N, C-alpha and C positions, 0 to 999 in steps of 0.2 A: 338434499335440503340441509342448509348449513346453519340456520338460525337457532340459537339456543334459547328456548323459552321454558318457563316453569311447566313441566309435563302434567302437573296436577290441576292446572288452570286451563280448561278447554272452553273456548268461546264459540258458540254456534253462529254460523253465518248462513242466512238464507240466500239462495242463488239470486233471487230477485233484488236483494239489498246490496250486493257487492259493488255495483256501479255507483250507488249512493255513497258508499264508504269512500271511494276514490274522489267523488265529486265534492263532498263536504263531510269530513269525518265528524264535525260537531253535530250536524243534522242526523247523521247515522246513529251517533251515540244517543241523542235525545229520543229517537224513535225505537231503537233496538235494545239499548241497555237501560235507559231510564223510563222506557214505556210511556212516553208522552204521546198523547193522541190529539187529533183534531178532526173536524168533519171532512169527509171525503169530498173531493171536487166533483162537479157535475160530469165532467168528461171521464174522470176516473171511474165513476159509477157506470157511465155508459159503456166504457171498455169492459167492465166486469159483466154487465148484462149481455153484451155481444158474445163474450167469451163463454158464458154459461149456455147460451142458446146454440152456438155452433158445436160446443162440446157434446150436447145431447145428440146432435146429428151424427157426428163422427163416431161416438160411442155405440149408438144403435146400429150403425152400418158395420162397425167392427165385429159386433157379436151376432151379426146376421139377422137383426130384427128390423121390422119396418118402422119408419118414422116419417112424419109429415112436416111440411114447412109450417103448418098451423100450430103444431105442437111446439116447435122452436119459437114461434112468435109469441105464444102464451108465456113461455119461460122468460123471454125478453121483457114482456109487459110486466110480469110479476117483479122482476129484478129492478125495473125502473120505478114502479109505483109502490112497491112494498119492500124496500131495501132493508137489510138487517144491520144497517149502520146509519149514523147521522150523515146527511148529505147537504152540501151547500149548493143550491140550484141557482145561485145568482148569475152565473155566466151562461147557463143553458137551461131553459125550462124543461119540464118533464115531457110535455107534448112533442117538443122539438127533438129531445133526446130519443124518444121512442120512434119517431119518424126516421131519423138518421139510422138508428139501430136496425130497424126492419130492412132498410135498403142495403145495409152492409152485410147483414146476415144472409140475405138473398144472393148478394154478389159472392160471398164466401162459398155458399152451397153450390152455386152454379159454375164458378170460375176457378176456385182453388181446390176444394175437396175432391172433385173428380180426377184431378191430376196427381193425387198423392196415394201412396200405398201405406197406410198407417198400420203398424203392428202394436201400437200402444197409445192409449188416450188417457190423459190425466194420470200418469204413472207416479204413484207415491213411493218414494225411495227411502230405504233405510239410511240413516245418517252415516256419513263416512268421516271417521276421526283421523286427522293427520296430527298425531301426538307431537311430532318434532316441531310442528309449527304452532301448536296450541289452538288449532282450529277444528271445528266440527262442521262439515258441509251438510246442509239440509235443503230440501226442495221437492216440489212436485213438477214433473216434466209434462209440459203441455202435450207434446206428441213425440212419438218415436216412429220414424218412417224407414222404409227400405227402398233404395233406388234401383235403377234398371240393372246395375251390376251386382245386386244382392248385398250391397253394403248398407249398414245401419247408420242412421243419423238422427239427431234430435231436431225438433221444430218448436217454434214459439210464436204465439199470436200477439201482435203488437198493434194497438190502435192509437190514434192521435191526429192532431191537425196536420202534421208533416210526415206521417208514417210512410207515405208513398207520394212521389212527385208526379207532376202532370205528364212526365215522360214515361211513367210506369216504373221508375227506379225506386226500389225500396231502401229506406234509410237503415243501414246496418251499423253505422258508427256508434260507439258507446255500448253496444250490446255484447261485445266479446267476453267480458268477465262473466256475465250471467250464462251465456251459452257454453263457456268453458266448464263451469260447475255442472251444468246439466249433462254435458258430455261425459264428464268423469263419473257422475252419479249413475248415468245410464249404463256405462260399462260395468260399474260395480254391481248394479242391480241385475243385469242380464248375464253377467259373467261372460261377456263377449266383447270383441273389439267394436268400437263405434268410430268409424273412420270417415264416413261421408260428411260433407260440409254441413254445418248447422244451418237450418233454414229459418228465416223470419217471414211469417205470413203477415204482411202489412195491410192495414185497412185505414184509410184516411177519413176521419170523422168530420167532413165538411157538411155544411147545411144543405147544399144543392147537389143534385146528381152529377153535374159537371165536375165537381171537385171531389167526389167520392171515389177515389182510386183504390184498387186492390192489386196486390202483386206478391211475388216471392223473391226474397233476396237470400244470398248465401254467404256464410263466413267460413273460410277455410281454416282448419286446424285450431279451433278456439282453445282446446285443452292444452296445446303446446304453449300458447301465450299465457295461460293461467299457471301452468306448472313450471315452465321454463326448461332450461337445459343445464348441463354441467357447467357450461361456459357463462350462461346468462340467467340470473334468477327470474322467475316468473312473477305474475301479479300477486299470487298468494303470498310470496315472500314479503312483498311490500305491505300487504294487508297485515301480515303477522307482526311486522315492525310497529305499525300504528297501534295494534291491539296490545302488544307486549309493553310498550312504553306509555300507553294511554295518551298519546299525542292527538287528541281529538280537536284539531285546529279547525277554524271556520274558513269558508270560502265566500267572501262577499260578492264575488263576480259570478258565482253560480247562477244559472238561469232559474234555479228553484229557490234562490235567496229572497223569499217573499213570505209575508205573514200567512198567505193562503196555503203554502206548501211546507213550511218548517215550524214545528211546535216550539222550537227554541228561539224563534226570531226576535221576540220582544226582549229577551234578556241576553242575546248573543253579543259578546264583547268584541267579536271579530269584525263586525260591520260598523262599529262606531267611527 
């Protein structure tokens, strides 16, 4: 790693935020350095609710305890109706969100969970400081799995309108930076090689059963893309340049350049 940065200035980067940094540095700065907040979107809250419900299922199975679908449904209900954050329900009302959530939790439990051998669920990792880049990697890994060859890999649950196509293909583009950090953190936490492909557990949050697809997609060698090689710098080197120079430029063509998604939208000079 060849970038010279001030070793006393270490900036933490959550795995889930790295893609945001590359998509629009100005939005990333507003959310992660300036701590500007806005209400969560309805589908973001739905995704959180689904995540919490299926995590209960996977965790209880991992520790050998019994768990019912009714228990997971209750968690989903509480996450929708008693959220611990302000939520903008303009795009999706709570009744519809709960209905979609129940359907997708059931699909995950019956179609995805039985096919996976999880060895870790919601694994909180110690931060990893890359002093030569001025970066501290942080994050909680959704899942760590073991494949048929005994190799370890990380998995992450993704929900959204386009998470899985009607052909069953899971959208993996744009997730490599986050999966790369999770892979590096998992290897650091386990003190073992994590060489299996990163897996995306996709769930499409459509309103009807016909559009509610689930599936598993894979990303090969995400850590290599993140860290790079001797010949070609990785994504973290580019992130370090942005952070080092404070070049938090905006991207008016970002799909998230909207007042619903960006706390800096109203004052952003880059969209003028």
